[in-house]
TIRO-2110 file (N, C-alpha, C; in Angstrom, 1 decimal):
// TIRO-2110
41.5, -22.6, 22.2, N, 1, A
40.4, -21.8, 22.0, CA, 1, A
39.6, -22.4, 20.8, C, 1, A
38.3, -22.5, 21.0, N, 2, A
37.4, -23.1, 20.0, CA, 2, A
36.7, -22.0, 19.2, C, 2, A
36.7, -22.2, 17.9, N, 3, A
36.0, -21.3, 17.0, CA, 3, A
34.6, -21.7, 16.7, C, 3, A
33.7, -20.8, 16.7, N, 4, A
32.3, -21.1, 16.4, CA, 4, A
32.0, -20.7, 14.9, C, 4, A
31.6, -21.6, 14.1, N, 5, A
31.3, -21.2, 12.7, CA, 5, A
30.0, -20.3, 12.7, C, 5, A
30.1, -19.2, 11.9, N, 6, A
28.9, -18.4, 11.8, CA, 6, A
28.5, -18.4, 10.3, C, 6, A
27.2, -18.7, 10.1, N, 7, A
26.8, -18.8, 8.7, CA, 7, A
26.6, -17.4, 8.1, C, 7, A
26.6, -17.3, 6.8, N, 8, A
26.4, -16.1, 6.2, CA, 8, A
25.1, -15.5, 6.5, C, 8, A
24.1, -16.3, 6.6, N, 9, A
22.7, -15.9, 6.9, CA, 9, A
22.6, -15.3, 8.2, C, 9, A
23.3, -15.9, 9.2, N, 10, A
23.3, -15.3, 10.6, CA, 10, A
24.0, -14.0, 10.6, C, 10, A
25.1, -13.9, 9.9, N, 11, A
25.9, -12.7, 9.8, CA, 11, A
25.1, -11.5, 9.2, C, 11, A
24.4, -11.8, 8.1, N, 12, A
23.5, -10.9, 7.4, CA, 12, A
22.4, -10.4, 8.3, C, 12, A
21.8, -11.3, 9.0, N, 13, A
20.7, -11.0, 9.9, CA, 13, A
21.2, -10.1, 11.0, C, 13, A
22.3, -10.3, 11.6, N, 14, A
22.9, -9.5, 12.6, CA, 14, A
23.2, -8.1, 12.1, C, 14, A
23.8, -8.0, 10.9, N, 15, A
24.1, -6.7, 10.3, CA, 15, A
22.8, -5.9, 10.0, C, 15, A
21.8, -6.6, 9.5, N, 16, A
20.5, -5.9, 9.2, CA, 16, A
19.8, -5.5, 10.5, C, 16, A
19.9, -6.3, 11.5, N, 17, A
19.3, -6.0, 12.8, CA, 17, A
19.8, -4.7, 13.3, C, 17, A
21.0, -4.4, 13.1, N, 18, A
21.6, -3.1, 13.6, CA, 18, A
21.4, -2.0, 12.6, C, 18, A
21.3, -2.3, 11.3, N, 19, A
21.2, -1.2, 10.3, CA, 19, A
19.8, -0.7, 10.1, C, 19, A
18.8, -1.5, 10.2, N, 20, A
17.4, -1.1, 10.0, CA, 20, A
16.9, 0.0, 10.9, C, 20, A
17.2, -0.1, 12.2, N, 21, A
16.7, 1.1, 13.1, CA, 21, A
17.4, 2.4, 12.8, C, 21, A
18.7, 2.3, 12.4, N, 22, A
19.4, 3.5, 12.0, CA, 22, A
18.9, 4.1, 10.7, C, 22, A
18.5, 3.3, 9.7, N, 23, A
17.9, 3.7, 8.5, CA, 23, A
16.6, 4.4, 8.7, C, 23, A
15.7, 3.8, 9.6, N, 24, A
14.4, 4.3, 9.9, CA, 24, A
14.5, 5.7, 10.6, C, 24, A
15.5, 5.8, 11.5, N, 25, A
15.7, 7.1, 12.2, CA, 25, A
16.1, 8.2, 11.2, C, 25, A
17.0, 7.8, 10.3, N, 26, A
17.4, 8.9, 9.3, CA, 26, A
16.3, 9.2, 8.4, C, 26, A
15.4, 8.3, 8.0, N, 27, A
14.3, 8.6, 7.2, CA, 27, A
13.3, 9.5, 7.9, C, 27, A
13.1, 9.3, 9.2, N, 28, A
12.3, 10.2, 9.9, CA, 28, A
12.8, 11.6, 9.9, C, 28, A
14.1, 11.8, 10.1, N, 29, A
14.8, 13.1, 10.2, CA, 29, A
14.8, 13.8, 8.8, C, 29, A
14.7, 13.0, 7.7, N, 30, A
14.7, 13.6, 6.4, CA, 30, A
13.3, 13.9, 5.9, C, 30, A
12.3, 13.7, 6.7, N, 31, A
10.9, 13.9, 6.4, CA, 31, A
10.8, 15.4, 6.2, C, 31, A
10.2, 15.9, 5.1, N, 32, A
10.0, 17.3, 4.8, CA, 32, A
8.9, 17.9, 5.6, C, 32, A
8.8, 19.2, 5.6, N, 33, A
7.9, 20.0, 6.4, CA, 33, A
6.4, 19.6, 6.0, C, 33, A
6.1, 19.4, 4.7, N, 34, A
4.8, 19.1, 4.3, CA, 34, A
4.4, 17.7, 4.8, C, 34, A
5.3, 16.8, 4.8, N, 35, A
5.1, 15.4, 5.3, CA, 35, A
4.9, 15.5, 6.8, C, 35, A
5.5, 16.4, 7.5, N, 36, A
5.3, 16.5, 8.9, CA, 36, A
3.9, 17.0, 9.2, C, 36, A
3.4, 17.9, 8.4, N, 37, A
2.0, 18.3, 8.6, CA, 37, A
1.0, 17.2, 8.4, C, 37, A
1.3, 16.4, 7.3, N, 38, A
0.4, 15.2, 7.1, CA, 38, A
0.5, 14.3, 8.2, C, 38, A
1.7, 14.1, 8.8, N, 39, A
1.9, 13.2, 9.9, CA, 39, A
1.1, 13.7, 11.1, C, 39, A
1.2, 15.0, 11.4, N, 40, A
0.5, 15.6, 12.5, CA, 40, A
-1.0, 15.4, 12.4, C, 40, A
-1.6, 15.6, 11.2, N, 41, A
-3.0, 15.4, 11.0, CA, 41, A
-3.4, 13.9, 11.1, C, 41, A
-2.6, 13.0, 10.6, N, 42, A
-2.9, 11.6, 10.7, CA, 42, A
-2.8, 11.2, 12.1, C, 42, A
-1.8, 11.6, 12.9, N, 43, A
-1.7, 11.3, 14.3, CA, 43, A
-2.9, 11.8, 15.1, C, 43, A
-3.4, 12.9, 14.7, N, 44, A
-4.6, 13.5, 15.4, CA, 44, A
-5.9, 12.8, 15.1, C, 44, A
-5.9, 11.9, 14.1, N, 45, A
-7.1, 11.1, 13.8, CA, 45, A
-7.8, 11.4, 12.6, C, 45, A
-7.2, 12.3, 11.7, N, 46, A
-7.8, 12.6, 10.5, CA, 46, A
-7.5, 11.5, 9.5, C, 46, A
-8.5, 11.2, 8.6, N, 47, A
-8.3, 10.1, 7.7, CA, 47, A
-8.6, 10.5, 6.3, C, 47, A
-7.8, 10.1, 5.3, N, 48, A
-8.0, 10.5, 3.9, CA, 48, A
-9.3, 9.9, 3.4, C, 48, A
-10.1, 10.8, 2.8, N, 49, A
-11.4, 10.3, 2.3, CA, 49, A
-12.6, 10.4, 3.2, C, 49, A
-12.4, 10.9, 4.4, N, 50, A
-13.5, 10.9, 5.4, CA, 50, A
-14.0, 12.3, 5.6, C, 50, A
-13.9, 13.2, 4.6, N, 51, A
-14.4, 14.6, 4.8, CA, 51, A
-15.9, 14.7, 5.1, C, 51, A
-16.6, 13.8, 4.6, N, 52, A
-18.1, 13.8, 4.8, CA, 52, A
-18.4, 13.5, 6.3, C, 52, A
-17.5, 12.8, 6.9, N, 53, A
-17.7, 12.5, 8.3, CA, 53, A
-17.2, 13.5, 9.3, C, 53, A
-16.5, 14.5, 8.7, N, 54, A
-16.0, 15.6, 9.6, CA, 54, A
-14.5, 15.4, 10.0, C, 54, A
-13.8, 14.4, 9.6, N, 55, A
-12.4, 14.3, 9.9, CA, 55, A
-11.6, 13.8, 8.8, C, 55, A
-11.9, 14.5, 7.6, N, 56, A
-11.1, 14.2, 6.4, CA, 56, A
-9.7, 14.8, 6.5, C, 56, A
-8.7, 14.1, 6.0, N, 57, A
-7.3, 14.5, 6.1, CA, 57, A
-7.1, 15.8, 5.5, C, 57, A
-7.5, 16.0, 4.2, N, 58, A
-7.1, 17.2, 3.5, CA, 58, A
-8.1, 18.3, 3.9, C, 58, A
-9.4, 18.1, 3.7, N, 59, A
-10.4, 19.2, 3.8, CA, 59, A
-10.5, 19.7, 5.3, C, 59, A
-10.4, 18.8, 6.2, N, 60, A
-10.7, 19.2, 7.6, CA, 60, A
-9.4, 19.5, 8.4, C, 60, A
-8.2, 19.1, 7.9, N, 61, A
-7.0, 19.3, 8.6, CA, 61, A
-5.9, 20.0, 7.8, C, 61, A
-5.4, 19.4, 6.8, N, 62, A
-4.2, 20.0, 6.0, CA, 62, A
-4.6, 21.3, 5.4, C, 62, A
-5.7, 21.4, 4.7, N, 63, A
-6.0, 22.6, 4.0, CA, 63, A
-6.1, 23.8, 5.0, C, 63, A
-6.9, 23.7, 6.1, N, 64, A
-7.0, 24.8, 7.0, CA, 64, A
-5.7, 25.2, 7.7, C, 64, A
-4.8, 24.2, 7.9, N, 65, A
-3.5, 24.5, 8.5, CA, 65, A
-2.7, 25.3, 7.6, C, 65, A
-2.6, 24.8, 6.3, N, 66, A
-1.7, 25.5, 5.4, CA, 66, A
-2.2, 26.8, 4.9, C, 66, A
-3.5, 26.9, 4.8, N, 67, A
-4.2, 28.2, 4.3, CA, 67, A
-4.3, 29.2, 5.5, C, 67, A
-4.3, 28.7, 6.7, N, 68, A
-4.5, 29.6, 7.9, CA, 68, A
-6.0, 30.0, 8.0, C, 68, A
-6.9, 29.1, 7.6, N, 69, A
-8.3, 29.4, 7.7, CA, 69, A
-9.0, 28.4, 8.7, C, 69, A
-10.2, 28.8, 9.1, N, 70, A
-10.9, 27.9, 10.0, CA, 70, A
-11.3, 26.6, 9.4, C, 70, A
-11.5, 25.6, 10.2, N, 71, A
-12.0, 24.3, 9.6, CA, 71, A
-13.4, 24.5, 9.1, C, 71, A
-13.8, 23.5, 8.2, N, 72, A
-15.2, 23.5, 7.8, CA, 72, A
-16.2, 23.4, 9.0, C, 72, A
-17.4, 23.8, 8.9, N, 73, A
-18.3, 23.7, 10.0, CA, 73, A
-18.6, 22.3, 10.6, C, 73, A
-18.5, 21.3, 9.7, N, 74, A
-18.8, 20.0, 10.1, CA, 74, A
-17.5, 19.2, 10.6, C, 74, A
-16.4, 19.9, 10.8, N, 75, A
-15.2, 19.3, 11.2, CA, 75, A
-15.4, 18.7, 12.6, C, 75, A
-15.0, 17.5, 12.8, N, 76, A
-15.3, 16.7, 14.0, CA, 76, A
-14.2, 16.7, 15.0, C, 76, A
-12.9, 17.0, 14.6, N, 77, A
-11.8, 16.9, 15.5, CA, 77, A
-11.0, 18.3, 15.4, C, 77, A
-10.4, 18.7, 16.5, N, 78, A
-9.6, 19.9, 16.5, CA, 78, A
-8.3, 19.7, 15.7, C, 78, A
-7.9, 20.8, 15.2, N, 79, A
-6.6, 20.8, 14.5, CA, 79, A
-5.4, 20.5, 15.4, C, 79, A
-4.4, 19.8, 15.0, N, 80, A
-3.3, 19.6, 15.8, CA, 80, A
-2.4, 20.8, 15.8, C, 80, A
-1.6, 21.0, 16.8, N, 81, A
-0.7, 22.1, 16.9, CA, 81, A
0.4, 21.9, 15.9, C, 81, A
0.6, 22.9, 15.0, N, 82, A
1.7, 22.9, 14.0, CA, 82, A
2.4, 24.2, 14.1, C, 82, A
3.7, 24.2, 14.2, N, 83, A
4.4, 25.5, 14.3, CA, 83, A
4.3, 26.3, 13.0, C, 83, A
4.1, 27.6, 13.1, N, 84, A
4.0, 28.4, 11.9, CA, 84, A
5.2, 28.3, 11.0, C, 84, A
6.4, 28.1, 11.6, N, 85, A
7.6, 27.9, 10.8, CA, 85, A
7.6, 26.7, 9.9, C, 85, A
6.9, 25.7, 10.4, N, 86, A
6.8, 24.4, 9.7, CA, 86, A
5.8, 24.7, 8.5, C, 86, A
4.8, 25.4, 8.7, N, 87, A
3.8, 25.8, 7.6, CA, 87, A
4.6, 26.6, 6.5, C, 87, A
5.3, 27.6, 7.0, N, 88, A
6.1, 28.5, 6.1, CA, 88, A
7.1, 27.7, 5.3, C, 88, A
7.8, 26.8, 5.9, N, 89, A
8.8, 25.9, 5.2, CA, 89, A
8.1, 25.0, 4.2, C, 89, A
6.9, 24.5, 4.5, N, 90, A
6.1, 23.7, 3.6, CA, 90, A
5.7, 24.5, 2.4, C, 90, A
5.2, 25.7, 2.6, N, 91, A
4.8, 26.6, 1.5, CA, 91, A
5.9, 27.0, 0.6, C, 91, A
7.1, 27.2, 1.2, N, 92, A
8.3, 27.6, 0.5, CA, 92, A
8.7, 26.4, -0.4, C, 92, A
8.6, 25.2, 0.1, N, 93, A
9.1, 24.0, -0.7, CA, 93, A
8.0, 23.6, -1.7, C, 93, A
6.8, 23.7, -1.3, N, 94, A
5.7, 23.3, -2.2, CA, 94, A
4.5, 24.3, -2.2, C, 94, A
4.6, 25.4, -3.0, N, 95, A
3.7, 26.5, -2.9, CA, 95, A
2.2, 26.1, -3.0, C, 95, A
1.9, 25.0, -3.7, N, 96, A
0.5, 24.7, -3.9, CA, 96, A
0.0, 23.6, -3.0, C, 96, A
0.8, 23.2, -2.0, N, 97, A
0.4, 22.2, -1.1, CA, 97, A
-0.7, 22.7, -0.2, C, 97, A
-1.8, 21.9, 0.0, N, 98, A
-2.9, 22.3, 0.8, CA, 98, A
-3.9, 23.1, 0.0, C, 98, A
-3.8, 23.2, -1.3, N, 99, A
-4.7, 24.0, -2.1, CA, 99, A
-5.6, 23.1, -3.0, C, 99, A
-6.1, 22.0, -2.4, N, 100, A
-7.0, 21.1, -3.1, CA, 100, A
-8.2, 21.9, -3.5, C, 100, A
-8.5, 21.7, -4.8, N, 101, A
-9.7, 22.4, -5.3, CA, 101, A
-10.8, 21.3, -5.5, C, 101, A
-12.1, 21.8, -5.4, N, 102, A
-13.2, 20.9, -5.6, CA, 102, A
-13.1, 20.5, -7.0, C, 102, A
-13.6, 19.3, -7.3, N, 103, A
-13.6, 18.7, -8.6, CA, 103, A
-14.4, 19.6, -9.6, C, 103, A
-13.9, 19.9, -10.7, N, 104, A
-14.6, 20.7, -11.7, CA, 104, A
-15.8, 19.9, -12.3, C, 104, A
-17.0, 20.5, -12.5, N, 105, A
-18.1, 19.8, -13.0, CA, 105, A
-17.8, 19.4, -14.5, C, 105, A
-18.2, 18.2, -14.9, N, 106, A
-17.9, 17.8, -16.2, CA, 106, A
-18.8, 18.6, -17.2, C, 106, A
-18.2, 19.0, -18.3, N, 107, A
-19.0, 19.8, -19.3, CA, 107, A
-19.4, 18.8, -20.4, C, 107, A
-20.7, 18.9, -20.8, N, 108, A
-21.2, 18.0, -21.8, CA, 108, A
-21.2, 18.6, -23.2, C, 108, A
END
């Protein structure tokens, strides 16, 4: 029987090839409830910093979902479906999440 030499680099590549998908899957499962809300808004097409265009990530999606309020009048996209239990879990973990305040005017 003939033995084939395997280099350390090939062995490491093989091990990493199997380990990376498992690590990615466990990272997805460990994603917290607030991150899942952000993910739902991002997947629905909301973009950070585009509130003026009507599809801003925070103003037009995350804030209304977490607060339970309607979207701003200029919102361009409908809110994604998010389970109330997910919102409650997010609020429990991070009570101020989704409470972005408008910038305070500078005092002179």
